[in-house]
C-alpha positions in Angstrom: -86.4 4.4 -55.4 -88.0 6.4 -58.2 -91.3 7.9 -57.2 -93.1 10.0 -59.7 -92.0 13.3 -58.1 -88.3 12.3 -58.1 -88.3 10.7 -61.6 -90.2 13.3 -63.5 -88.8 16.9 -63.8 -90.4 19.8 -65.6 -87.8 21.4 -67.8 -88.3 24.6 -69.8 -86.9 24.2 -73.3 -85.2 27.1 -75.2 -88.4 27.4 -77.3 -90.3 28.3 -74.1 -92.3 25.0 -73.8 -92.5 23.0 -70.6 -91.6 19.4 -71.1 -91.2 16.5 -68.7 -87.7 14.8 -68.5 -87.3 11.5 -66.7 -84.2 11.5 -64.6 -82.1 8.4 -64.0 -80.7 7.9 -60.5 -77.6 5.8 -59.9 -75.8 4.8 -56.7 -73.0 7.1 -55.7 -70.4 4.6 -56.8 -68.2 4.6 -53.7 -66.0 6.9 -51.7 -62.5 6.2 -50.4 -62.5 5.7 -46.6 -59.2 7.5 -46.1 -59.0 10.4 -48.7 -62.7 10.8 -49.4 -62.1 10.7 -53.2 -64.5 8.9 -55.6 -63.5 5.3 -56.2 -62.9 4.1 -59.8 -65.4 1.2 -59.8 -66.8 -0.7 -62.7 -70.1 0.0 -64.4 -71.5 -3.2 -62.9 -71.9 -1.4 -59.6 -75.0 0.4 -60.9 -78.1 -0.8 -59.2 -79.7 -2.6 -62.2 -76.6 -4.5 -63.1 -75.4 -5.3 -59.6 -77.6 -8.4 -59.1 -76.3 -10.0 -62.3 -72.6 -9.5 -61.6 -70.5 -11.4 -59.2 -69.0 -9.6 -56.1 -65.4 -9.9 -57.5 -66.3 -8.2 -60.7 -67.7 -5.2 -58.8 -64.6 -4.2 -56.9 -60.8 -4.4 -57.6 -58.9 -7.6 -56.5 -56.4 -6.1 -54.1 -56.2 -5.5 -50.4 -59.0 -3.1 -49.3 -60.4 -3.2 -52.8 -63.7 -1.2 -53.0 -63.0 0.6 -49.7 -59.8 2.5 -50.3 -58.5 4.2 -53.5 -55.4 2.9 -55.1 -53.5 6.2 -54.3 -54.3 6.0 -50.6 -53.4 2.3 -50.5 -50.1 2.9 -52.2 -49.3 5.8 -49.8 -50.2 3.6 -46.8 -48.1 0.7 -48.0 -45.0 2.8 -48.6 -45.4 4.5 -45.2 -45.6 1.1 -43.5 -42.5 -0.2 -45.3 -40.5 2.9 -44.5 -41.3 2.7 -40.8 -39.8 -0.8 -40.6 
């Protein structure tokens, strides 16, 4: 939530003046449960747009989509196949 103290920041410009910049806060986007890398999710996962979009448009349509990155999933599948 944006309270006044979190949203407004005093920034000193190169000219020496103090001006107020309003910051935008977005959700973190998502982190892979295995590798800890940032997930490549769509822009619809941002808080303002998330209510308008369907659940399937916010995450990839594959096993563990939105939880595990594609690299980690690929590594896991190949490891499983090779163990058989």
